[in-house]
C-alpha positions in Angstrom: -13.1 -10.9 2.8 -17.1 -11.4 2.3 -19.0 -9.4 4.8 -18.8 -11.0 8.4 -16.1 -13.2 7.1 -13.2 -13.5 9.9 -9.6 -13.3 8.7 -7.9 -16.2 9.4 -3.9 -16.7 7.9 -4.2 -20.6 8.1 -7.4 -19.9 6.0 -5.3 -17.7 3.8 -3.1 -20.6 2.6 -6.2 -22.5 0.9 -8.4 -20.3 -1.4 -10.6 -19.2 1.1 -10.8 -15.5 0.6 -11.4 -14.0 -3.0 -8.4 -11.7 -4.2 -9.7 -8.4 -4.8 -8.5 -4.5 -5.1 -10.3 -1.4 -3.5 -10.5 1.5 -5.9 -11.3 4.5 -5.0 -10.0 8.3 -4.1 -7.3 9.1 -1.3 -9.5 10.5 0.8 -11.9 7.8 0.9 -9.3 5.2 1.4 -7.2 6.9 3.7 -9.9 8.1 5.6 -11.8 4.4 6.0 -8.7 3.3 7.7 -7.9 6.3 10.0 -11.4 7.9 10.7 -13.6 4.7 11.0 -11.5 1.8 11.6 -9.0 3.7 13.5 -6.3 2.2 12.0 -2.5 3.5 11.8 -1.8 4.6 8.4 1.6 6.2 7.7 2.2 8.0 4.6 5.7 7.8 2.7 7.6 9.8 -0.5 8.8 7.1 -2.8 11.9 8.1 -4.1 10.8 9.6 -7.5 9.8 7.5 -10.3 9.6 8.9 -14.1 6.3 9.8 -15.0 6.5 6.8 -17.6 6.8 4.2 -14.8 4.5 5.8 -12.5 1.7 5.4 -15.5 2.7 1.9 -16.5 2.6 0.9 -12.8 -0.7 2.0 -12.6 -2.0 0.5 -16.0 -0.8 -2.5 -14.3 -2.7 -2.4 -11.4 -6.1 -1.5 -13.6 -5.2 -4.5 -16.2 -5.3 -6.8 -12.7 -8.4 -5.3 -11.5 -9.6 -5.9 -14.8 -8.8 -9.5 -14.9 -10.2 -9.7 -11.5 -13.5 -8.8 -12.8 -13.6 -11.6 -15.6 -12.0 -14.2 -13.7 -11.8 -14.6 -10.0 -8.3 -15.4 -8.2 -7.8 -16.1 -4.7 -5.8 -14.4 -2.2 -2.7 -16.6 -0.6 -0.7 -15.9 2.1 2.4 -16.9 1.1 2.1 -16.5 -2.5 -0.5 -14.0 -3.1 -0.8 -11.3 -0.6 -0.9 -7.6 0.0 3.1 -7.4 -0.3 3.8 -9.8 -2.9 1.0 -8.4 -5.5 2.7 -5.2 -5.4 6.1 -6.6 -5.8 4.5 -8.5 -8.5 3.5 -5.3 -10.4 6.5 -3.8 -9.6 8.4 -6.4 -11.6 6.0 -6.3 -14.6 7.3 -2.9 -15.4 10.4 -3.9 -15.0 11.8 -2.2 -11.4 11.5 -5.3 -8.5 14.5 -5.7 -6.8 15.7 -9.3 -6.4 13.3 -11.9 -4.4 13.8 -11.3 -0.6 12.0 -13.4 2.2 10.9 -9.8 4.1 8.4 -9.8 1.4 6.5 -12.2 3.3 6.4 -11.0 6.1 3.4 -8.3 6.2 3.8 -5.3 8.2 7.5 -4.9 7.2 7.7 -3.6 4.2 8.0 -0.2 4.6 10.9 -0.7 6.8 12.3 -3.2 3.5 11.5 -0.3 1.2 13.8 1.9 3.8 16.7 -0.6 3.8 16.7 -0.6 -0.5 16.4 3.1 -0.7 13.4 3.6 -1.8 12.5 5.9 0.4 13.8 9.3 2.3 16.7 7.7 4.5 18.0 10.9 5.8 16.5 10.1 8.5 17.0 7.2 10.7 14.0 4.7 9.9 11.9 4.7 13.4 11.9 8.7 13.1 10.8 8.6 9.5 8.0 6.1 10.2 6.7 8.1 13.5 6.7 11.1 11.6 5.0 9.6 8.7 2.0 8.6 11.0 -0.6 10.5 9.2 -3.6 9.8 11.1 -4.7 13.2 13.1 -3.6 15.0 9.9 -6.5 12.5 7.8 -9.3 13.2 10.9 -8.6 16.9 10.6 -8.7 16.9 7.4 -12.0 15.0 7.2 -13.7 16.6 4.9 -11.6 19.3 3.6 -11.4 19.7 -0.3 -7.2 19.7 0.4 -7.3 16.2 1.7 -4.8 15.2 0.0 -2.2 18.8 0.6 -3.4 18.5 4.0 -2.3 14.8 4.9 1.3 15.4 3.2 2.0 18.7 5.1 5.2 18.5 6.8 5.7 15.1 5.8 9.4 14.2 5.2 10.2 14.5 2.0 7.2 16.1 0.6 7.5 18.9 -1.3 
């Protein structure tokens, strides 16, 4: 969205918002949400992928960001949103599960990933989500050079 532009789900169906990828380091991106926008942020450990798959996923994201720089694309509430685009990247590296209607319901992808076994299932999902909320950790770690380590301390499944 452009500065001063308000989000609207209806407008999100009609090519009103340019699609863009935010690229930054973890501290900048997480701190913006936890310390300034005061949004709830959760950090989950995904069931480990091979280094080759992780690299392929990263490169697919970069390729898409470069394509967006060359040719604009549009956000679409149903077909090209945060969740469907993540699934598209996962599909591009050959790891996507079959399409599921839950992909369209923003705000539930963490529970969907849990149901698919992509997150630690040793805890019931509500407990995993409660323990994965990192806002207080991010605020406490604010300028710490070990920000990434500090926000992971004590999280379920983290080494």
